[in-house]
PyMOL Python script that loads the backbone (N, CA, C, O; Angstrom):
from pymol import cmd

cmd.read_pdbstr("""\
ATOM      1  N   UNK A   1     -97.487 -26.383 218.420  1.00  0.00           N
ATOM      2  CA  UNK A   1     -96.331 -27.074 217.631  1.00  0.00           C
ATOM      3  C   UNK A   1     -95.301 -26.283 216.883  1.00  0.00           C
ATOM      4  O   UNK A   1     -94.180 -26.702 216.595  1.00  0.00           O
ATOM      5  N   UNK A   2     -95.805 -25.049 216.582  1.00  0.00           N
ATOM      6  CA  UNK A   2     -94.773 -23.920 215.988  1.00  0.00           C
ATOM      7  C   UNK A   2     -93.932 -23.466 216.841  1.00  0.00           C
ATOM      8  O   UNK A   2     -92.855 -23.038 216.426  1.00  0.00           O
ATOM      9  N   UNK A   3     -94.236 -23.455 218.247  1.00  0.00           N
ATOM     10  CA  UNK A   3     -93.216 -23.127 219.269  1.00  0.00           C
ATOM     11  C   UNK A   3     -92.313 -23.734 219.364  1.00  0.00           C
ATOM     12  O   UNK A   3     -91.212 -23.184 219.347  1.00  0.00           O
ATOM     13  N   UNK A   4     -92.419 -24.880 219.477  1.00  0.00           N
ATOM     14  CA  UNK A   4     -91.362 -25.858 219.274  1.00  0.00           C
ATOM     15  C   UNK A   4     -90.234 -26.021 218.090  1.00  0.00           C
ATOM     16  O   UNK A   4     -89.067 -26.385 218.236  1.00  0.00           O
ATOM     17  N   UNK A   5     -90.895 -25.656 216.899  1.00  0.00           N
ATOM     18  CA  UNK A   5     -90.358 -25.311 215.735  1.00  0.00           C
ATOM     19  C   UNK A   5     -89.372 -24.228 216.072  1.00  0.00           C
ATOM     20  O   UNK A   5     -88.163 -24.356 215.883  1.00  0.00           O
ATOM     21  N   UNK A   6     -89.885 -23.257 216.532  1.00  0.00           N
ATOM     22  CA  UNK A   6     -88.986 -22.011 216.788  1.00  0.00           C
ATOM     23  C   UNK A   6     -87.927 -22.094 217.895  1.00  0.00           C
ATOM     24  O   UNK A   6     -87.044 -21.269 218.130  1.00  0.00           O
ATOM     25  N   UNK A   7     -88.178 -23.215 218.512  1.00  0.00           N
ATOM     26  CA  UNK A   7     -86.987 -23.696 219.410  1.00  0.00           C
ATOM     27  C   UNK A   7     -85.987 -24.480 219.060  1.00  0.00           C
ATOM     28  O   UNK A   7     -84.922 -24.585 219.668  1.00  0.00           O
ATOM     29  N   UNK A   8     -86.342 -25.120 217.953  1.00  0.00           N
ATOM     30  CA  UNK A   8     -85.387 -26.137 217.166  1.00  0.00           C
ATOM     31  C   UNK A   8     -84.485 -24.819 216.204  1.00  0.00           C
ATOM     32  O   UNK A   8     -83.267 -24.802 216.026  1.00  0.00           O
ATOM     33  N   UNK A   9     -85.286 -23.998 215.791  1.00  0.00           N
ATOM     34  CA  UNK A   9     -84.444 -22.840 215.104  1.00  0.00           C
ATOM     35  C   UNK A   9     -83.704 -22.167 215.764  1.00  0.00           C
ATOM     36  O   UNK A   9     -82.773 -21.681 215.121  1.00  0.00           O
ATOM     37  N   UNK A  10     -83.744 -21.916 216.899  1.00  0.00           N
ATOM     38  CA  UNK A  10     -83.170 -21.031 217.745  1.00  0.00           C
ATOM     39  C   UNK A  10     -81.742 -21.793 218.035  1.00  0.00           C
ATOM     40  O   UNK A  10     -80.663 -21.271 217.754  1.00  0.00           O
ATOM     41  N   UNK A  11     -81.857 -22.953 218.569  1.00  0.00           N
ATOM     42  CA  UNK A  11     -81.025 -24.114 218.668  1.00  0.00           C
ATOM     43  C   UNK A  11     -79.872 -24.039 217.803  1.00  0.00           C
ATOM     44  O   UNK A  11     -78.672 -24.045 218.079  1.00  0.00           O
ATOM     45  N   UNK A  12     -80.446 -23.971 216.762  1.00  0.00           N
ATOM     46  CA  UNK A  12     -79.453 -24.498 215.545  1.00  0.00           C
ATOM     47  C   UNK A  12     -78.635 -23.281 214.925  1.00  0.00           C
ATOM     48  O   UNK A  12     -77.560 -23.314 214.327  1.00  0.00           O
ATOM     49  N   UNK A  13     -79.510 -22.119 215.260  1.00  0.00           N
ATOM     50  CA  UNK A  13     -78.866 -20.636 215.034  1.00  0.00           C
ATOM     51  C   UNK A  13     -77.779 -20.501 216.099  1.00  0.00           C
ATOM     52  O   UNK A  13     -76.762 -19.997 215.624  1.00  0.00           O
ATOM     53  N   UNK A  14     -77.701 -20.757 217.207  1.00  0.00           N
ATOM     54  CA  UNK A  14     -76.352 -20.466 218.226  1.00  0.00           C
ATOM     55  C   UNK A  14     -75.539 -21.601 218.321  1.00  0.00           C
ATOM     56  O   UNK A  14     -74.725 -21.653 219.243  1.00  0.00           O
ATOM     57  N   UNK A  15     -75.640 -22.644 217.406  1.00  0.00           N
ATOM     58  CA  UNK A  15     -74.538 -23.420 217.624  1.00  0.00           C
ATOM     59  C   UNK A  15     -73.231 -22.983 216.877  1.00  0.00           C
ATOM     60  O   UNK A  15     -72.180 -23.548 217.181  1.00  0.00           O
ATOM     61  N   UNK A  16     -73.240 -22.052 215.961  1.00  0.00           N
ATOM     62  CA  UNK A  16     -71.719 -21.742 215.827  1.00  0.00           C
ATOM     63  C   UNK A  16     -71.342 -20.976 216.779  1.00  0.00           C
ATOM     64  O   UNK A  16     -70.205 -21.039 217.245  1.00  0.00           O
ATOM     65  N   UNK A  17     -72.272 -20.128 217.205  1.00  0.00           N
ATOM     66  CA  UNK A  17     -71.830 -19.248 218.597  1.00  0.00           C
ATOM     67  C   UNK A  17     -71.196 -20.055 219.687  1.00  0.00           C
ATOM     68  O   UNK A  17     -70.325 -19.677 220.471  1.00  0.00           O
ATOM     69  N   UNK A  18     -71.623 -20.922 219.632  1.00  0.00           N
ATOM     70  CA  UNK A  18     -71.200 -21.793 220.937  1.00  0.00           C
ATOM     71  C   UNK A  18     -69.790 -22.519 220.720  1.00  0.00           C
ATOM     72  O   UNK A  18     -68.893 -22.728 221.537  1.00  0.00           O
ATOM     73  N   UNK A  19     -69.889 -22.870 219.212  1.00  0.00           N
ATOM     74  CA  UNK A  19     -68.320 -23.286 218.865  1.00  0.00           C
ATOM     75  C   UNK A  19     -67.101 -22.187 219.056  1.00  0.00           C
ATOM     76  O   UNK A  19     -65.993 -22.483 219.506  1.00  0.00           O
ATOM     77  N   UNK A  20     -67.536 -20.755 218.599  1.00  0.00           N
ATOM     78  CA  UNK A  20     -67.029 -19.880 218.411  1.00  0.00           C
ATOM     79  C   UNK A  20     -66.224 -19.451 220.164  1.00  0.00           C
ATOM     80  O   UNK A  20     -65.031 -19.278 220.413  1.00  0.00           O
ATOM     81  N   UNK A  21     -67.448 -19.388 221.127  1.00  0.00           N
ATOM     82  CA  UNK A  21     -67.168 -19.292 222.239  1.00  0.00           C
ATOM     83  C   UNK A  21     -66.188 -20.350 222.990  1.00  0.00           C
ATOM     84  O   UNK A  21     -65.421 -19.936 223.860  1.00  0.00           O
ATOM     85  N   UNK A  22     -66.220 -21.400 222.719  1.00  0.00           N
ATOM     86  CA  UNK A  22     -65.704 -22.737 223.536  1.00  0.00           C
ATOM     87  C   UNK A  22     -64.402 -23.029 222.896  1.00  0.00           C
ATOM     88  O   UNK A  22     -63.428 -23.334 223.583  1.00  0.00           O
ATOM     89  N   UNK A  23     -64.341 -22.937 221.436  1.00  0.00           N
ATOM     90  CA  UNK A  23     -63.122 -23.419 220.580  1.00  0.00           C
ATOM     91  C   UNK A  23     -62.334 -22.073 220.612  1.00  0.00           C
ATOM     92  O   UNK A  23     -61.109 -22.162 220.699  1.00  0.00           O
ATOM     93  N   UNK A  24     -62.870 -20.912 220.556  1.00  0.00           N
ATOM     94  CA  UNK A  24     -61.942 -19.730 219.914  1.00  0.00           C
ATOM     95  C   UNK A  24     -62.105 -18.660 220.965  1.00  0.00           C
ATOM     96  O   UNK A  24     -61.764 -17.508 220.700  1.00  0.00           O
ATOM     97  N   UNK A  25     -62.729 -19.053 222.430  1.00  0.00           N
ATOM     98  CA  UNK A  25     -62.317 -18.073 223.100  1.00  0.00           C
ATOM     99  C   UNK A  25     -63.088 -16.723 223.008  1.00  0.00           C
ATOM    100  O   UNK A  25     -62.686 -15.811 223.731  1.00  0.00           O
ATOM    101  N   UNK A  26     -64.376 -16.458 222.021  1.00  0.00           N
ATOM    102  CA  UNK A  26     -64.797 -15.109 221.368  1.00  0.00           C
ATOM    103  C   UNK A  26     -65.816 -14.779 222.800  1.00  0.00           C
ATOM    104  O   UNK A  26     -66.673 -15.526 223.272  1.00  0.00           O
ATOM    105  N   UNK A  27     -65.415 -13.467 223.266  1.00  0.00           N
ATOM    106  CA  UNK A  27     -66.349 -13.316 224.335  1.00  0.00           C
ATOM    107  C   UNK A  27     -67.612 -12.794 223.657  1.00  0.00           C
ATOM    108  O   UNK A  27     -68.704 -13.128 224.115  1.00  0.00           O
ATOM    109  N   UNK A  28     -67.536 -12.065 222.685  1.00  0.00           N
ATOM    110  CA  UNK A  28     -69.035 -11.434 222.183  1.00  0.00           C
ATOM    111  C   UNK A  28     -69.790 -12.905 221.687  1.00  0.00           C
ATOM    112  O   UNK A  28     -71.012 -12.776 221.768  1.00  0.00           O
ATOM    113  N   UNK A  29     -69.447 -14.042 221.276  1.00  0.00           N
ATOM    114  CA  UNK A  29     -69.991 -15.057 220.742  1.00  0.00           C
ATOM    115  C   UNK A  29     -70.834 -15.547 222.174  1.00  0.00           C
ATOM    116  O   UNK A  29     -72.035 -15.814 222.132  1.00  0.00           O
ATOM    117  N   UNK A  30     -70.166 -15.609 223.218  1.00  0.00           N
ATOM    118  CA  UNK A  30     -70.699 -16.397 224.352  1.00  0.00           C
ATOM    119  C   UNK A  30     -71.744 -15.560 224.879  1.00  0.00           C
ATOM    120  O   UNK A  30     -72.734 -16.177 225.272  1.00  0.00           O
ATOM    121  N   UNK A  31     -71.772 -14.100 225.001  1.00  0.00           N
ATOM    122  CA  UNK A  31     -73.021 -13.045 225.015  1.00  0.00           C
ATOM    123  C   UNK A  31     -74.177 -13.707 224.172  1.00  0.00           C
ATOM    124  O   UNK A  31     -75.163 -14.221 224.702  1.00  0.00           O
ATOM    125  N   UNK A  32     -73.985 -13.653 222.937  1.00  0.00           N
ATOM    126  CA  UNK A  32     -74.683 -14.227 222.093  1.00  0.00           C
ATOM    127  C   UNK A  32     -75.530 -15.398 222.815  1.00  0.00           C
ATOM    128  O   UNK A  32     -76.687 -15.368 223.234  1.00  0.00           O
ATOM    129  N   UNK A  33     -74.741 -16.261 222.821  1.00  0.00           N
ATOM    130  CA  UNK A  33     -75.028 -17.785 223.278  1.00  0.00           C
ATOM    131  C   UNK A  33     -76.195 -17.759 224.627  1.00  0.00           C
ATOM    132  O   UNK A  33     -77.266 -18.364 224.675  1.00  0.00           O
ATOM    133  N   UNK A  34     -75.535 -16.772 225.761  1.00  0.00           N
ATOM    134  CA  UNK A  34     -76.346 -16.609 226.719  1.00  0.00           C
ATOM    135  C   UNK A  34     -77.899 -15.781 226.458  1.00  0.00           C
ATOM    136  O   UNK A  34     -78.971 -15.966 227.035  1.00  0.00           O
ATOM    137  N   UNK A  35     -77.566 -14.887 225.444  1.00  0.00           N
ATOM    138  CA  UNK A  35     -79.027 -14.460 224.947  1.00  0.00           C
ATOM    139  C   UNK A  35     -80.005 -15.328 224.644  1.00  0.00           C
ATOM    140  O   UNK A  35     -81.065 -15.609 225.203  1.00  0.00           O
ATOM    141  N   UNK A  36     -79.240 -15.879 223.231  1.00  0.00           N
ATOM    142  CA  UNK A  36     -79.960 -17.303 222.921  1.00  0.00           C
ATOM    143  C   UNK A  36     -80.819 -18.338 223.937  1.00  0.00           C
ATOM    144  O   UNK A  36     -81.983 -18.727 223.834  1.00  0.00           O
ATOM    145  N   UNK A  37     -79.815 -18.632 224.943  1.00  0.00           N
ATOM    146  CA  UNK A  37     -80.296 -19.736 226.245  1.00  0.00           C
ATOM    147  C   UNK A  37     -81.343 -18.955 226.855  1.00  0.00           C
ATOM    148  O   UNK A  37     -82.273 -19.673 227.220  1.00  0.00           O
ATOM    149  N   UNK A  38     -81.540 -17.484 227.137  1.00  0.00           N
ATOM    150  CA  UNK A  38     -82.945 -16.882 227.728  1.00  0.00           C
ATOM    151  C   UNK A  38     -83.956 -17.067 226.878  1.00  0.00           C
ATOM    152  O   UNK A  38     -85.017 -17.365 227.427  1.00  0.00           O
ATOM    153  N   UNK A  39     -83.968 -16.990 225.755  1.00  0.00           N
ATOM    154  CA  UNK A  39     -85.050 -17.138 224.718  1.00  0.00           C
ATOM    155  C   UNK A  39     -85.913 -18.595 224.548  1.00  0.00           C
ATOM    156  O   UNK A  39     -87.099 -18.904 224.440  1.00  0.00           O
ATOM    157  N   UNK A  40     -84.520 -19.352 224.591  1.00  0.00           N
ATOM    158  CA  UNK A  40     -84.752 -20.979 224.481  1.00  0.00           C
ATOM    159  C   UNK A  40     -85.621 -21.209 225.969  1.00  0.00           C
ATOM    160  O   UNK A  40     -86.671 -21.852 225.985  1.00  0.00           O
ATOM    161  N   UNK A  41     -84.998 -20.561 227.262  1.00  0.00           N
ATOM    162  CA  UNK A  41     -86.004 -20.886 228.319  1.00  0.00           C
ATOM    163  C   UNK A  41     -87.317 -20.268 228.465  1.00  0.00           C
ATOM    164  O   UNK A  41     -88.241 -20.898 228.980  1.00  0.00           O
ATOM    165  N   UNK A  42     -87.468 -18.977 228.009  1.00  0.00           N
ATOM    166  CA  UNK A  42     -88.953 -18.642 227.646  1.00  0.00           C
ATOM    167  C   UNK A  42     -89.951 -19.348 226.824  1.00  0.00           C
ATOM    168  O   UNK A  42     -91.140 -19.481 227.111  1.00  0.00           O
ATOM    169  N   UNK A  43     -89.260 -19.854 225.618  1.00  0.00           N
ATOM    170  CA  UNK A  43     -90.108 -20.952 224.656  1.00  0.00           C
ATOM    171  C   UNK A  43     -90.233 -22.182 225.299  1.00  0.00           C
ATOM    172  O   UNK A  43     -91.370 -22.612 225.103  1.00  0.00           O
ATOM    173  N   UNK A  44     -89.395 -23.120 226.149  1.00  0.00           N
ATOM    174  CA  UNK A  44     -89.908 -24.098 226.962  1.00  0.00           C
ATOM    175  C   UNK A  44     -90.603 -23.906 227.614  1.00  0.00           C
ATOM    176  O   UNK A  44     -91.514 -24.732 227.673  1.00  0.00           O
ATOM    177  N   UNK A  45     -90.662 -22.649 228.587  1.00  0.00           N
ATOM    178  CA  UNK A  45     -91.677 -22.402 229.672  1.00  0.00           C
ATOM    179  C   UNK A  45     -93.328 -22.395 229.090  1.00  0.00           C
ATOM    180  O   UNK A  45     -94.376 -22.691 229.663  1.00  0.00           O
ATOM    181  N   UNK A  46     -93.049 -21.922 227.705  1.00  0.00           N
ATOM    182  CA  UNK A  46     -94.560 -21.692 226.924  1.00  0.00           C
ATOM    183  C   UNK A  46     -94.804 -22.702 226.403  1.00  0.00           C
ATOM    184  O   UNK A  46     -96.012 -22.880 226.255  1.00  0.00           O
ATOM    185  N   UNK A  47     -93.946 -23.756 225.914  1.00  0.00           N
ATOM    186  CA  UNK A  47     -94.540 -25.257 225.693  1.00  0.00           C
ATOM    187  C   UNK A  47     -94.849 -25.904 227.091  1.00  0.00           C
ATOM    188  O   UNK A  47     -95.971 -26.391 227.227  1.00  0.00           O
ATOM    189  N   UNK A  48     -94.236 -25.942 227.827  1.00  0.00           N
ATOM    190  CA  UNK A  48     -94.613 -26.566 229.331  1.00  0.00           C
ATOM    191  C   UNK A  48     -96.133 -26.206 229.481  1.00  0.00           C
ATOM    192  O   UNK A  48     -97.031 -27.022 229.693  1.00  0.00           O
ATOM    193  N   UNK A  49     -96.311 -24.483 229.298  1.00  0.00           N
ATOM    194  CA  UNK A  49     -97.349 -24.181 229.920  1.00  0.00           C
ATOM    195  C   UNK A  49     -98.572 -24.957 228.721  1.00  0.00           C
ATOM    196  O   UNK A  49     -99.487 -25.736 228.986  1.00  0.00           O
ATOM    197  N   UNK A  50     -98.238 -24.506 227.651  1.00  0.00           N
ATOM    198  CA  UNK A  50     -99.290 -25.226 226.693  1.00  0.00           C
ATOM    199  C   UNK A  50     -99.722 -26.425 226.668  1.00  0.00           C
ATOM    200  O   UNK A  50    -100.903 -26.767 226.714  1.00  0.00           O
ATOM    201  N   UNK A  51     -98.509 -27.309 226.574  1.00  0.00           N
ATOM    202  CA  UNK A  51     -98.712 -28.889 227.161  1.00  0.00           C
ATOM    203  C   UNK A  51     -99.915 -29.208 228.439  1.00  0.00           C
ATOM    204  O   UNK A  51    -100.779 -30.084 228.445  1.00  0.00           O
ATOM    205  N   UNK A  52     -99.631 -28.217 229.430  1.00  0.00           N
ATOM    206  CA  UNK A  52    -100.290 -28.650 230.758  1.00  0.00           C
ATOM    207  C   UNK A  52    -101.886 -28.361 230.280  1.00  0.00           C
ATOM    208  O   UNK A  52    -102.828 -29.146 230.395  1.00  0.00           O
ATOM    209  N   UNK A  53    -101.909 -26.950 229.690  1.00  0.00           N
ATOM    210  CA  UNK A  53    -103.384 -26.849 229.359  1.00  0.00           C
ATOM    211  C   UNK A  53    -104.087 -27.715 228.475  1.00  0.00           C
ATOM    212  O   UNK A  53    -105.314 -27.803 228.507  1.00  0.00           O
ATOM    213  N   UNK A  54    -103.200 -28.513 227.501  1.00  0.00           N
ATOM    214  CA  UNK A  54    -103.763 -29.252 226.583  1.00  0.00           C
ATOM    215  C   UNK A  54    -104.114 -30.695 227.389  1.00  0.00           C
ATOM    216  O   UNK A  54    -104.934 -31.548 227.048  1.00  0.00           O
ATOM    217  N   UNK A  55    -103.450 -30.690 228.270  1.00  0.00           N
ATOM    218  CA  UNK A  55    -103.800 -32.199 229.119  1.00  0.00           C
ATOM    219  C   UNK A  55    -104.751 -31.952 230.005  1.00  0.00           C
ATOM    220  O   UNK A  55    -105.697 -32.733 230.104  1.00  0.00           O
ATOM    221  N   UNK A  56    -104.668 -30.953 230.707  1.00  0.00           N
ATOM    222  CA  UNK A  56    -105.942 -30.696 231.526  1.00  0.00           C
ATOM    223  C   UNK A  56    -106.877 -30.459 231.018  1.00  0.00           C
ATOM    224  O   UNK A  56    -107.760 -30.844 231.784  1.00  0.00           O
ATOM    225  N   UNK A  57    -107.553 -29.815 229.686  1.00  0.00           N
ATOM    226  CA  UNK A  57    -108.588 -29.668 229.124  1.00  0.00           C
ATOM    227  C   UNK A  57    -109.284 -31.310 228.836  1.00  0.00           C
ATOM    228  O   UNK A  57    -110.454 -31.617 228.609  1.00  0.00           O
ATOM    229  N   UNK A  58    -108.267 -32.025 228.931  1.00  0.00           N
ATOM    230  CA  UNK A  58    -109.345 -33.234 228.758  1.00  0.00           C
ATOM    231  C   UNK A  58    -109.582 -33.833 229.539  1.00  0.00           C
ATOM    232  O   UNK A  58    -109.848 -34.987 229.201  1.00  0.00           O
ATOM    233  N   UNK A  59    -109.652 -33.557 230.904  1.00  0.00           N
ATOM    234  CA  UNK A  59    -109.980 -34.075 231.898  1.00  0.00           C
ATOM    235  C   UNK A  59    -111.389 -33.617 232.482  1.00  0.00           C
ATOM    236  O   UNK A  59    -111.815 -34.110 233.527  1.00  0.00           O
TER     237      UNK A  59
END
""", "prot")
cmd.dss("prot")
cmd.show_as("cartoon", "prot")
cmd.util.cbc("prot")
cmd.orient("prot")
């Protein structure tokens, strides 16, 4: 469950950079967004694996 909380934190933290990139054309903000998205991808995969393990443990 704490991985999901971390996922929400990362999404919230990157929100301002998304606005800076799309509305202001700030290239550095775009780089930070891409880095955050890579972290989100990893966290999502970890959460998926954890869910699968818990689901299969009950069988």
